[in-house]
Structures are given as structure tokens and as C-alpha cells.
C-alpha positions in Angstrom: -139.5 74.8 63.8 -137.7 77.0 66.4 -134.4 76.0 67.9 -134.8 75.4 71.7 -132.3 76.7 74.2 -132.5 75.3 77.8 -130.5 77.0 80.5 -129.4 75.0 83.5 -128.3 77.0 86.5 -127.8 75.0 89.7 -126.4 76.4 92.9 -122.7 75.7 93.0 -122.6 74.6 89.4 -121.6 76.5 86.3 -124.3 77.6 84.0 -124.9 75.1 81.2 -126.8 75.6 78.0 -128.5 72.7 76.2 -129.5 73.4 72.6 -132.1 71.2 70.8 -132.9 71.2 67.1 -136.5 71.9 68.0 -138.9 71.2 70.9 -138.8 67.5 71.4 -135.9 67.2 68.9 -132.3 65.9 69.4 -129.6 67.7 71.3 -127.3 69.5 68.8 -125.0 71.5 71.1 -124.0 71.9 74.8 -122.2 74.9 76.2 -120.9 75.8 79.7 -121.0 79.6 79.8 -123.1 82.4 81.4 -124.5 83.9 78.2 -126.8 82.3 75.7 -124.5 80.7 73.2 -124.3 81.4 69.4 -124.9 78.4 67.2 -121.8 76.9 65.7 -121.7 75.8 62.0 -121.6 72.2 63.3 -124.8 72.8 65.3 -126.5 74.4 62.2 -125.7 71.2 60.2 -127.1 68.9 62.9 -130.3 71.1 63.1 -130.7 70.8 59.3 -130.3 67.0 59.4 -132.7 66.7 62.3 -135.4 68.8 60.5 -134.9 66.7 57.3 -135.2 63.5 59.3 -138.4 64.7 61.0 -140.0 65.6 57.7 -139.0 62.4 56.0 -141.8 59.9 55.4 -142.0 56.6 57.3 -139.3 54.4 55.6 -141.7 51.4 55.8 -144.2 53.0 53.4 -144.1 53.4 49.6 -144.3 57.1 50.1 -140.7 57.0 51.4 -139.5 55.2 48.2 -141.3 57.8 46.1 -139.7 60.6 48.1 -136.2 59.0 47.8 -136.6 58.6 44.0 -137.6 62.3 43.5 -134.3 63.4 45.2 -132.1 60.7 43.6 -129.4 61.2 40.9 -131.5 58.9 38.6 -134.5 61.3 38.8 -132.3 64.4 38.3 -130.8 62.9 35.1 -134.3 62.7 33.5 -135.2 65.4 31.0 -137.3 68.2 32.4 -140.3 67.2 30.3 -140.0 63.6 31.5 -139.8 64.7 35.1 -143.0 66.7 34.6 -144.9 63.9 33.0 -143.7 61.2 35.3 -144.2 63.5 38.3 -147.9 63.6 37.6 -148.1 59.8 37.5 -146.1 59.6 40.7 -148.7 61.8 42.3 -151.3 59.3 41.2 -149.3 56.4 42.6 -148.8 58.2 45.9 -152.6 58.7 46.2 -153.2 55.1 45.4 -150.5 53.3 47.4 -148.4 55.9 49.2 -149.6 54.9 52.7 -149.2 51.2 52.0 -146.1 49.2 53.3 -143.3 48.6 50.9 -143.3 45.0 51.9 -146.5 44.3 50.0 -144.7 44.8 46.7 -142.7 41.6 47.3 -146.0 39.7 46.9 -146.6 38.4 43.3 -150.3 38.9 43.8 -149.7 42.6 43.5 -149.5 42.1 39.7 -153.3 41.7 39.7 -153.7 44.8 41.8 -151.6 46.8 39.3 -153.6 45.5 36.3 -156.8 46.4 38.1 -155.5 50.0 38.6 -154.5 50.1 34.9 -158.0 48.9 33.9 -159.7 51.5 36.1 -158.0 54.2 34.0 -158.8 52.6 30.7 -160.8 55.6 29.5 -157.4 57.3 29.0 -155.3 54.3 27.9 -152.1 56.2 27.2 -152.1 57.8 30.7 -153.0 54.4 32.2 -150.0 52.8 30.5 -147.8 55.7 31.5 -148.8 55.1 35.1 -147.7 51.5 34.9 -144.4 52.5 33.3 -143.6 55.0 36.1 -144.6 52.4 38.7 -142.2 49.9 37.0 -139.4 52.5 37.1 -140.1 53.3 40.8 -140.0 49.6 41.7 -136.8 49.2 39.6 -135.3 52.0 41.7 -136.4 50.3 44.9 -135.0 47.0 43.9 -131.6 48.5 43.1 -131.7 50.1 46.6 -132.6 46.8 48.3 -136.1 48.1 49.2 -138.1 45.5 47.2 -137.1 42.1 45.8 -139.2 41.9 42.7 -140.8 44.2 40.2 -144.5 43.3 39.8 -145.0 46.0 37.1 -142.3 44.7 34.8 -144.3 42.7 32.3 -147.7 44.3 32.2 -148.9 44.9 28.6 -150.1 48.2 27.4 -153.8 49.1 26.8 -153.0 51.7 24.1 -152.6 50.1 20.7 -151.2 53.2 19.0 -147.8 52.9 20.5 -146.2 51.3 17.5 -145.9 54.1 15.0 -143.2 52.6 12.8 -145.4 52.9 9.7 -146.6 56.4 10.3 -144.8 59.2 8.4 -145.8 62.5 6.9 -146.3 62.5 3.1 -145.5 65.4 0.8 -149.3 66.1 0.6 -149.5 66.2 4.4 -146.7 68.7 4.6 -148.3 70.9 1.9 -151.7 70.9 3.6 -150.0 71.7 7.0 -148.2 74.7 5.5 -151.5 76.0 4.1 -153.2 75.6 7.4 -150.4 77.3 9.2 -150.8 80.4 7.0 -154.6 80.3 7.5 -154.0 80.4 11.3 -151.3 83.1 11.0 -148.6 80.7 12.3 -146.0 80.9 9.6 -143.1 80.2 12.0 -144.3 76.6 12.6 -143.8 75.9 8.9 -140.1 76.4 9.6 -140.4 73.7 12.3 -141.9 71.0 10.1 -139.5 71.7 7.2 -136.5 71.6 9.4 -137.8 68.4 11.0 -138.3 66.8 7.6 -134.7 67.6 6.5 -132.9 66.7 9.8 -135.0 64.0 11.6 -134.4 65.7 14.9 -136.7 65.2 17.9 -138.8 68.1 19.1 -136.5 69.2 22.0 -133.5 68.9 19.8 -135.2 71.0 17.1 -136.0 73.9 19.4 -132.6 73.9 21.0 -130.6 73.6 17.8 -128.1 76.4 17.5 -126.2 77.7 14.5 -122.9 76.6 16.0 -124.1 73.0 15.9 -124.9 73.1 12.1 -121.9 71.9 10.1 -121.3 71.8 6.3 -122.0 68.1 6.1 -123.8 67.2 9.3 -125.6 68.5 12.3 -123.9 67.5 15.5 -125.4 68.1 18.9 -125.8 66.4 22.2 -129.4 65.0 22.3 -131.5 66.3 25.2 -133.4 63.1 25.5 -131.7 60.0 26.9 -131.8 56.8 24.9 -131.2 53.5 26.8 -130.3 55.6 29.8 -127.6 57.6 28.0 -127.6 61.0 26.5 -126.1 60.4 23.0 -124.5 62.8 20.6 -126.8 63.2 17.6 -125.2 63.4 14.2 -127.6 63.9 11.3 -126.3 64.1 7.7 -127.2 67.3 5.8 -129.4 66.7 2.8 -128.7 69.0 -0.2 -132.0 71.0 0.3 -131.1 71.8 3.9 -128.6 74.5 2.9 -131.3 76.5 1.1 -133.6 76.2 4.1 -130.9 77.2 6.6 -130.1 80.3 4.5 -133.8 81.3 4.6 -134.0 80.6 8.4 -131.1 83.0 9.0 -133.3 85.8 7.6 -135.9 85.4 10.4 -136.3 88.2 13.0 -134.6 87.2 16.2 -133.8 89.2 19.4 -130.3 89.9 20.4 -128.6 86.9 21.9 -131.0 84.4 20.4 -128.8 81.8 18.6 -131.3 79.1 17.9 -132.0 78.1 14.3 -135.8 78.2 14.9 -137.5 81.2 16.4 -141.1 82.0 17.2 -143.1 85.1 16.2 -141.5 87.1 19.0 -138.0 86.4 17.7 -137.3 84.1 20.7 -136.4 80.4 20.9 -139.4 78.1 20.9 -140.1 76.1 24.0 -141.0 72.4 23.6 -144.5 72.9 24.9 -145.0 76.0 22.8 -144.0 74.4 19.5 -146.0 71.3 20.4 -149.2 73.1 21.1 -148.9 75.3 18.0 -148.0 72.3 15.8 -150.9 70.3 17.0 -153.4 73.1 16.4 -152.2 73.5 12.8 -152.3 69.8 12.2 -155.9 69.5 13.5 -156.9 72.5 11.3 -155.4 70.6 8.3 -157.1 67.3 9.3 -153.9 65.3 9.0 -154.4 61.7 10.2 -153.0 58.3 9.5 -155.6 55.9 8.2 -155.5 52.2 8.8 -157.8 49.2 9.1 -158.5 47.9 12.6 -158.7 44.3 13.7 -162.5 44.4 13.1 -162.1 45.7 9.6 -163.2 49.2 10.5 -161.4 52.4 9.4 -159.2 53.8 12.1 -157.8 57.3 12.2 -154.8 58.3 14.2 -153.4 61.8 14.5 -149.9 62.3 13.1 -147.4 63.8 15.5 -144.4 66.0 15.0 -142.3 63.0 16.1 -143.6 61.1 13.0 -141.8 63.6 10.7 -138.7 61.7 11.7 -140.0 58.8 9.6 -140.3 61.2 6.6 -136.6 62.0 7.1 -135.9 58.3 7.0 -137.7 57.9 3.7 -135.6 60.7 2.3 -132.4 59.0 3.4 -133.6 55.8 1.8 -134.5 57.5 -1.5 -131.8 60.1 -1.8 -128.7 58.4 -0.3 -126.9 55.1 -0.5 -127.0 54.5 3.3 -127.9 51.0 4.4 -130.7 50.2 6.8 -128.1 49.6 9.5 -126.4 53.0 8.9 -129.7 54.8 9.0 -130.8 52.9 12.1 -127.6 54.0 13.9 -128.2 57.6 12.8 -131.8 57.6 14.1 -131.1 55.4 17.2 -133.9 53.1 15.9 -133.9 49.4 15.2 -132.9 48.1 11.8 -136.3 46.3 11.6 -138.1 49.7 11.9 -136.0 51.2 9.1 -136.7 48.1 7.0 -140.5 48.5 7.6 -140.4 52.1 6.4 -138.4 51.2 3.4 -140.8 48.4 2.6 -144.0 50.3 3.2 -143.1 53.8 1.8 -139.9 53.6 -0.2 -140.8 50.4 -2.1 -144.3 51.8 -2.7 -142.8 55.0 -4.0 -140.6 53.1 -6.4 -143.6 51.1 -7.7 -145.6 54.3 -8.2 -142.8 55.9 -10.0 -142.3 52.9 -12.2 -146.0 52.7 -13.1 -146.0 56.4 -13.9 -143.0 55.9 -16.2 -144.7 53.0 -17.9 -147.9 55.0 -18.4 -145.9 57.9 -20.0 -143.9 55.5 -22.1 -147.1 53.7 -23.2 -148.8 56.9 -24.1 -145.8 58.0 -26.2 -145.8 54.7 -28.0 -149.5 54.9 -28.6 -149.2 58.4 -30.0 -146.4 57.3 -32.2 -148.5 54.5 -33.7 -151.4 56.9 -34.3 -149.1 59.3 -36.1 -147.6 56.5 -38.2 -151.2 55.2 -39.1 -152.2 58.7 -40.1 -149.1 59.1 -42.3 -149.8 55.8 -44.1 -153.3 57.0 -44.9 
């Protein structure tokens, strides 16, 4: 848009210049002088405001609320990966309802419309659920801004049944198979990732951004990149005894000048979240690592284990190798106490039973051998 200068020169009147932000736009400056005026800083500010206002969507439409959320402090506080994922879902919401009046979202009957939209995307249940989640957060933003009165997406259940992963952890056998597959695919650096995850319980983004400065003698202390309950917490993970040996080995990895992250890729550079995620999943699939459970219909169900599930492995180690209580572990992981109790019940208690049975078998064999020896001696 070009700034419009209008010259008014009437007989017997001084020459007056009227400056408009653009053709058909608002007046931003008026000057009485013979020469074409130079725009003042105040005029520049008014022009910018006028252009912004002309480009803004109709405030009566949902598109306006989407636009406002994308430029809000709440949106900017989201992690980059979250903004990318949610941004895709916002695009879908804009296509579906962007040109509809905001007022319709105050009608409780919209709940059925949202459920219908979710069901139409049932072929990709996780994406469908994510769409509802983002819509719920959008309407939450709108309610706080007085744009809508209710949140019709607040209590819509998920389609995806794999969301509860409390009982999914990586076993020692899983990790061994993963390491073998990593070597087969010539990806040895990703072995460092899973071993560090197993010994620290850090999330993916915190793993790839962990620096040597954040590693202490007794704990790893860093500001988590992901927000929990709307806040970015400081993560403090206790150091297990084996971690020192792993860190000593990681210090020997080739890294470029200036790279201070604990983990590095094959180029000696810090991993990106997407880079480590893609490589990790490729190795996992090569190793065929899945969680097996029985479905509601009695059929065998297989679910891929994720890097995030290695956090559960760290929890089992805290349960087995430390005297921390479930509450203390829950506070460390930012998980619920019930989730820790579930892992302790399913894996730790099971591990103790297996160890106890093994001890009894060894003890029984020893007693049997002793009896046989005694019987031979008597004969």
C-alpha cells in the first residue's frame, strides 16, 4: 500500500497537504507548506497502525480469534515444537470454522458439531484428538478475553486409546536390542541418547539441550524447555552411580568448537529434537521394539515404545536402586504419585518376584545337589 499525498492549492489560500495512510485510508498528517512534506515519526506510526487494522480479520469471525491467539503472549510462551504442532491444527480449525461468527460458540449445540468433526478424522485418532485439544485451548483463550462465554470443547473424550502410557517402559532387553539395531544402521550416536535417557529420565528436548555446565556431582539441574501446568519448571534429576562412567565416555565424543551439549550427532553438533526423534524411531522400528498388551476383545495389541517411555525405565531404577518414596520420585518426574505406584507395582514388584524365584531355584538346586552328594557318600 502506498502513502497518498493530496495537495490543496486554492486561490488566496495557503497550500495544504493532506497525507493518508493509503488510498481510501485514514488521514495521518496535515501540513500547511508549499513543498511536499516529509513524513514525521508520528505519521509513520499511524500508517503502521492503519495498515495493521486494514489487514486484521473481521473481529466478528473465529478467524479473528485465531489471529489474536497467534500473536498473544500465551502463544509465544509455548515451546517451539508445540507451536509447530498446534499451528497445523489451527490451520485445520481455520479451514473448518474460520469464516463462521464467534457468537455460534456460545451455543451448547456446538458440542455435537465438534464431536462430528473429531469423528470425521477418526482415521488418524491422535491427530483428531489433538485438533480438539487445540480448539479447546483456543476457546479458553477466547473466554479469558471475553470473546466467548463457554468452552464447548472442554469435556470431549479422546478417540485414541494409547494415551495412557503409565505401564510402558523400556526393559533391559529392549535397550540391548536397540543398541544392536543402532550399530546395524550405522547410528552409534543414538545409543548415547537412550543410555543418557535411561540414567537421567530427561525429556527429549531437555536431553538434546543438556550442557556440561548443568551436570553436577549429585544431580542434573536445568530449566525444562517444556512447560508443565503452564509453568517452565527447573528439572533436578539425581545422578545414579553409573551416570559418571557414561558421562566420562560422552566427553570423548567428537564435537565441533563451541558445542557444549552433552549429546552430539555424527557431525559433532548438538542434536535437534526432530533429528534425534527421527533417528531414534528408525532404530526402534529396525529392532521391532513394541509394548504388547491384551485389548478389550482379548486380542493381542502392539504399541510402539517411544523415547519418552524411557523415562519410565529411569523411574524403575529409582525404585530399585534408591530409597526414594513414590512421592519424592513423583516430584522429581513431575508425575502423579499414582503413576509412580503403578510402575512400582507392575515392574518393580514383578522384578522382585522374579529375583526371589531365581534365588529359590538356585537354593533348591544347591540343596538337591547336596542331598545327592550325601547319598553317594553313604553308598
